C-alpha positions as CSV (number, residue, x, y, z in Angstrom):
1,M,160.8,-23.6,15.8
2,E,158.1,-25.7,17.3
3,F,158.9,-28.7,19.5
4,G,157.3,-30.7,22.3
5,I,158.6,-31.7,25.7
6,A,157.6,-35.0,27.4
7,H,157.0,-34.4,31.0
8,N,157.7,-37.8,32.4
9,R,161.4,-37.8,31.5
10,K,164.7,-36.2,32.4
11,Y,166.9,-34.4,29.9
12,S,170.6,-33.9,29.4
13,R,172.4,-30.8,28.1
14,D,173.2,-32.7,24.9
15,H,169.4,-33.1,24.2
16,L,168.9,-36.7,25.1
17,W,165.9,-37.8,27.2
18,Y,165.8,-40.5,29.9
19,Q,162.8,-42.4,31.1
20,E,163.3,-44.7,34.1
21,K,161.6,-48.1,33.8
22,E,162.4,-50.4,36.7
23,D,166.2,-50.7,36.8
24,R,166.6,-49.5,33.2
25,L,166.7,-46.2,31.3
26,V,164.9,-45.8,27.9
27,I,166.9,-43.2,26.0
28,G,166.1,-41.1,22.9
29,I,166.8,-37.6,21.5
30,S,164.6,-34.7,22.4
31,D,162.1,-33.2,20.0
32,F,164.1,-30.0,20.2
33,L,167.2,-31.6,18.8
34,S,165.2,-33.6,16.2
35,S,163.6,-30.3,15.0
36,D,166.9,-28.4,15.2
37,I,169.0,-30.8,13.1
38,G,166.4,-31.6,10.5
39,E,165.8,-34.8,8.7
40,I,167.6,-37.8,10.2
41,L,168.9,-40.0,7.5
42,R,170.6,-42.7,9.5
43,V,170.8,-44.1,13.0
44,I,173.9,-46.2,14.0
45,L,173.2,-48.4,17.0
46,P,175.5,-50.6,19.1
47,H,174.7,-54.3,19.6
48,A,172.5,-55.2,22.5
49,E,174.4,-56.7,25.5
50,T,177.3,-54.3,24.8
51,E,178.8,-52.8,27.9
52,V,179.5,-49.0,27.8
53,D,181.5,-46.7,30.1
54,D,180.3,-43.3,30.9
55,D,181.3,-40.8,28.3
56,Q,181.9,-43.6,25.8
57,S,180.1,-43.1,22.4
58,F,177.0,-45.3,22.3
59,F,175.1,-44.2,19.2
60,S,175.2,-41.9,16.3
61,I,172.7,-40.0,14.1
62,W,173.4,-38.7,10.6
63,T,171.7,-35.9,8.8
64,A,172.5,-34.6,5.3
65,E,175.0,-32.1,6.8
66,E,176.4,-33.7,9.9
67,K,177.1,-36.7,12.1
68,F,176.1,-36.5,15.8
69,T,177.7,-38.9,18.2
70,F,176.3,-39.3,21.7
71,P,178.3,-40.3,24.8
72,S,176.7,-42.5,27.4
73,P,176.0,-40.6,30.6
74,F,176.3,-43.7,32.7
75,S,178.3,-46.9,32.6
76,G,176.1,-49.9,32.1
77,E,174.8,-52.5,29.7
78,I,172.8,-51.8,26.6
79,V,170.0,-54.3,27.0
80,E,168.0,-53.4,24.0
81,V,168.2,-51.2,20.9
82,N,165.4,-50.0,18.7
83,G,166.2,-51.7,15.4
84,E,163.1,-49.9,13.8
85,V,165.0,-46.6,13.8
86,E,167.8,-48.2,11.8
87,I,165.3,-49.3,9.2
88,N,163.1,-46.1,9.4
89,P,165.3,-43.3,10.8
90,E,162.4,-40.8,10.2
91,L,160.7,-42.3,13.3
92,V,163.2,-40.3,15.4
93,N,161.9,-37.1,13.8
94,D,158.3,-38.1,13.7
95,S,157.9,-39.7,17.1
96,P,161.0,-38.9,19.3
97,Y,159.3,-39.7,22.6
98,D,157.5,-42.8,21.5
99,L,158.3,-44.9,18.5
100,G,161.6,-43.2,17.9
101,W,163.3,-44.2,21.2
102,I,166.9,-45.3,20.6
103,I,168.4,-47.5,23.4
104,I,167.5,-49.2,26.7
105,L,170.4,-49.1,29.1
106,R,170.8,-50.9,32.4
107,P,173.1,-48.5,34.3
108,Y,175.4,-49.9,37.0
109,E,174.9,-46.7,39.0
110,V,172.4,-43.9,38.3
111,D,172.9,-40.3,39.3
112,M,170.0,-38.5,37.9
113,E,171.1,-35.3,39.6
114,N,173.0,-34.2,36.5
115,L,169.9,-34.4,34.4
116,L,167.3,-31.7,34.0
117,D,163.6,-32.0,34.7
118,P,161.3,-30.8,31.9
119,D,161.1,-27.2,33.2
120,E,164.8,-27.0,33.8
121,Y,165.4,-28.2,30.2
122,V,163.1,-25.5,28.8
123,D,165.0,-22.9,30.8
124,F,168.3,-24.4,29.5
125,L,167.0,-24.1,25.9
126,A,165.9,-20.5,26.5
127,E,169.5,-19.6,27.5
128,D,171.0,-20.8,24.2
């Protein structure tokens, strides 16, 4: 399986990427997960200005075989959602690190220590 890794981001063990921009985090799914689960048919987003607690579900992705629900790693406010991926869910497969981003979260507190840098993420994938 071929997939790319963006080097200016952090990764979680549930295959989300996080890119810090000022006091916000842009969040999407990794190219590895996008390649692994196959064609994404639907993306279910919350409303902007929704508050989330850590470990609370904050978006879902549907494929032909499965529904994936992702918990928020941080409590905070969802300040923006990418409505384009609801209309064109294939953007998540085709451009996971660019046009296929999912959510922008303004976390109340950020502890990036639990996230993996790109090299650690590749090592984590090799262990599976």
